C-alpha positions as CSV (number, residue, x, y, z in Angstrom):
1,X,-11.9,-10.4,1.3
2,X,-11.9,-7.1,3.4
3,X,-8.2,-5.3,4.3
4,X,-8.5,-5.7,8.4
5,X,-5.4,-3.9,9.1
6,X,-2.0,-1.9,7.5
7,X,0.8,-3.3,9.5
8,X,3.7,-1.3,10.4
9,X,6.9,-2.4,11.8
10,X,8.8,-0.2,14.6
11,X,10.7,0.1,17.4
12,X,8.6,1.1,20.1
13,X,4.7,-0.2,18.9
14,X,2.9,2.2,21.8
15,X,4.6,5.8,21.0
16,X,4.2,5.5,17.5
17,X,0.7,4.2,17.9
18,X,-0.2,7.0,20.2
19,X,1.9,9.0,17.6
20,X,-0.6,8.1,14.5
21,X,-3.3,7.9,16.9
22,X,-3.4,12.2,17.8
23,X,-2.9,12.3,13.4
24,X,-6.0,10.9,12.4
25,X,-7.7,11.3,15.9
26,X,-8.7,7.2,15.9
27,X,-8.3,6.0,20.1
28,X,-5.3,3.1,20.7
29,X,-7.0,0.2,21.4
30,X,-8.5,-0.7,25.0
31,X,-6.4,-4.1,25.1
32,X,-2.7,-1.7,24.5
33,X,-0.6,-1.1,26.8
34,X,2.9,1.1,26.8
35,X,5.9,-2.2,26.2
36,X,3.0,-4.0,24.3
37,X,4.5,-5.6,21.1
38,X,1.8,-5.1,19.3
39,X,-0.6,-2.0,19.2
40,X,-3.4,-1.5,17.4
41,X,-4.9,2.2,16.0
42,X,-9.1,1.6,15.9
43,X,-10.3,3.5,13.1
44,X,-13.8,3.5,12.0
45,X,-15.4,1.3,9.7
46,X,-14.7,0.9,7.3
47,X,-11.7,1.9,6.7
48,X,-9.0,-1.0,8.2
49,X,-7.2,0.2,11.5
50,X,-3.3,0.6,11.7
51,X,-1.2,-2.3,13.4
52,X,2.6,-1.2,15.1
53,X,4.7,-4.2,15.5
54,X,7.8,-3.9,17.2
55,X,10.1,-5.3,15.4
56,X,14.6,-5.6,16.2
57,X,15.6,-3.8,12.8
58,X,15.2,0.0,12.6
59,X,14.3,1.1,9.0
60,X,17.0,1.6,6.4
61,X,15.6,1.8,2.9
62,X,12.6,4.2,1.6
63,X,9.2,2.9,2.0
64,X,7.4,0.6,-0.5
65,X,4.0,1.4,0.9
66,X,3.0,5.2,2.0
67,X,0.0,6.2,3.6
68,X,-1.4,9.5,1.5
69,X,-3.9,11.6,3.9
70,X,-6.5,14.6,2.7
71,X,-7.6,16.9,5.5
72,X,-11.0,16.6,6.2
73,X,-10.9,19.9,8.4
74,X,-8.0,21.7,7.7
75,X,-6.2,22.6,4.4
76,X,-3.6,20.8,3.3
77,X,-1.3,23.3,4.2
78,X,-2.8,23.3,8.3
79,X,-2.8,19.6,8.2
80,X,0.8,20.0,7.4
81,X,1.1,22.5,10.5
82,X,-0.3,20.5,12.7
83,X,0.4,17.0,11.6
84,X,4.7,18.7,11.9
85,X,3.8,20.1,15.9
86,X,3.3,16.2,16.5
87,X,6.7,15.3,15.8
88,X,6.6,14.4,12.1
89,X,9.4,15.7,9.9
90,X,9.0,17.2,6.4
91,X,10.3,15.1,3.9
92,X,10.3,16.0,0.2
93,X,7.7,19.7,-0.8
94,X,5.6,19.1,-3.5
95,X,3.6,21.4,-3.7
96,X,3.3,24.1,-6.5
97,X,2.8,27.9,-7.2
98,X,-0.8,27.2,-8.0
99,X,-1.7,25.4,-5.5
100,X,-2.0,22.0,-5.8
101,X,0.7,19.0,-5.3
102,X,1.3,17.5,-1.8
103,X,3.5,17.2,1.1
104,X,5.6,14.4,2.4
105,X,6.7,14.1,5.6
106,X,8.2,11.2,7.4
107,X,6.3,10.1,11.4
108,X,9.2,9.7,14.4
109,X,11.0,6.6,13.0
110,X,10.9,7.8,9.6
111,X,7.8,6.1,7.6
112,X,7.2,8.5,4.4
113,X,3.6,10.0,4.9
114,X,2.0,12.4,2.3
115,X,-0.8,15.4,2.4
116,X,-2.8,15.8,0.2
117,X,-5.2,19.0,-0.9
118,X,-8.8,19.1,1.1
119,X,-11.7,18.6,-0.8
120,X,-12.4,22.1,-1.0
121,X,-8.9,22.7,-2.3
122,X,-10.1,20.4,-5.4
């Protein structure tokens, strides 16, 4: 079995896919456009894609599943600053004085995700 996509319910699939495409550097599928009720952010194989699907209800509670991202080209703190600059919001800061820990952010629709330390910081 293979995990094909991770699906995220949202109110504006194209807008949220655009945010995540910018965060990851992965392209939005050429088959998708603004106003579509499903939009795919295509990932490099074998990583699952990110599929955003329009639903009528808004997010109301903490996610039971979330992404843990590890930067490959920047430090954790540089990546947090970059993603906040793209529209994410700080949710919880779990960084410690010794440089360990992670940061929990929310995307433009309030979905939580974490940014951990990079390999070089470990």
